[in-house]
C-alpha positions in Angstrom: 124.4 97.7 74.1 125.6 99.5 77.2 129.2 100.4 77.8 130.7 99.7 81.2 130.8 103.4 81.9 127.1 103.9 81.2 125.7 100.7 82.8 125.1 100.4 86.5 124.2 97.1 88.0 121.3 97.0 90.3 119.1 94.3 91.9 116.8 93.7 94.8 116.2 90.5 96.6 113.2 90.0 98.8 113.5 87.8 101.9 110.3 87.1 103.8 110.7 86.3 107.4 108.6 85.8 110.5 109.1 89.4 111.6 108.7 91.2 108.3 110.5 91.5 105.0 114.2 92.2 104.3 114.8 93.9 101.0 118.5 93.4 100.0 119.7 96.1 97.6 122.7 95.4 95.4 124.6 97.8 93.2 123.8 101.4 92.5 120.6 103.3 93.3 120.4 106.3 91.0 118.0 108.0 88.7 117.8 104.9 86.4 117.2 102.4 89.2 115.3 104.3 92.0 112.0 103.5 90.4 112.7 99.8 90.6 113.5 100.3 94.3 110.2 102.2 94.8 108.3 99.4 93.0 109.8 96.8 95.3 108.9 98.9 98.4 105.4 99.5 97.1 104.8 95.8 96.7 106.0 95.1 100.3 104.0 98.0 101.8 100.8 96.8 100.1 101.2 93.6 102.1 101.3 95.4 105.4 104.7 94.0 106.4 107.5 95.7 108.3 110.5 96.3 106.1 114.2 96.3 106.6 116.0 97.8 103.6 119.4 96.3 103.5 121.8 98.8 101.8 124.9 97.1 103.1 125.8 95.8 99.6 124.6 99.0 97.9 127.6 100.8 96.3 126.0 104.1 95.5 122.9 106.1 96.5 122.1 109.4 94.9 119.3 111.9 95.6 116.7 109.8 93.7 117.6 106.9 96.0 117.2 109.1 99.0 113.8 110.1 97.6 112.8 106.4 97.3 113.6 106.0 101.0 111.5 109.0 101.9 108.7 107.4 99.8 109.1 104.2 101.9 109.0 106.2 105.1 105.7 107.8 103.9 104.2 104.4 103.2 105.6 102.4 106.2 106.2 104.9 109.0 107.9 103.2 111.9 107.6 99.9 110.2 110.7 100.8 108.1 114.3 100.2 109.2 117.4 100.8 107.1 120.6 98.8 107.3 123.9 100.3 106.2 127.6 99.5 106.7 128.9 101.4 109.6 131.8 103.0 107.6 130.1 103.3 104.3 129.7 106.5 102.2 126.0 105.8 102.2 125.8 106.0 106.0 127.8 109.3 105.8 125.4 110.8 103.3 122.4 109.7 105.3 123.9 111.4 108.4 124.7 114.6 106.4 121.1 115.0 105.2 119.7 114.1 108.6 118.1 110.8 107.6 119.6 109.1 110.7 117.2 111.4 112.7 114.0 110.5 110.8 114.8 106.8 110.0 115.6 103.9 112.2 119.2 103.2 110.8 121.1 100.2 112.0 124.5 98.8 111.1 124.0 95.1 111.9 121.6 92.7 110.3 120.6 91.0 113.6 119.8 94.5 115.1 117.6 95.3 112.1 115.7 92.0 112.3 115.2 92.5 116.1 113.8 96.0 115.3 111.3 94.4 112.9 110.3 91.9 115.6 109.7 94.6 118.2 107.8 96.8 115.7 105.5 93.8 114.8 104.8 93.2 118.5 104.1 96.8 119.0 101.7 96.9 116.1 100.0 93.8 117.2 99.5 95.1 120.7 98.1 98.4 119.4 95.7 96.5 117.1 94.6 94.3 120.1 93.9 97.4 122.2 91.9 99.0 119.4 89.8 95.8 118.9 89.1 95.6 122.7 88.1 99.3 122.7 85.7 98.8 119.7 84.3 95.7 121.4 83.6 97.5 124.6 82.1 100.4 122.7 79.7 98.1 120.9 78.5 96.6 124.2 77.5 100.1 125.5 
């Protein structure tokens, strides 16, 4: 049995939408829970979807949580957006370590969802251009 001092609550909830996936993170992301966050991100990345990681209800994010976000960035590239509360300690930490310069960080859910939509349209346009290029090359 865990005491209240040693037990940190953590959960993720996946929400699939027309523009990608929103992964809502609740509670604390630390050494004991960062692996669960990475597992959830891996599953979404395997599906090829764009991802909005919603940290607006996350209370705590330590270096292992930041590492999980770097892992997500390596898997998803520009298809990753992070949502944080505008005045949260998590946003401040992300600014201090420079994550706001390598991640697309937003402070409002609708902005994050719009970012997913734009990224999906960009990816679709790039795929169409590549298909047309390959089609033209096969005709030559």
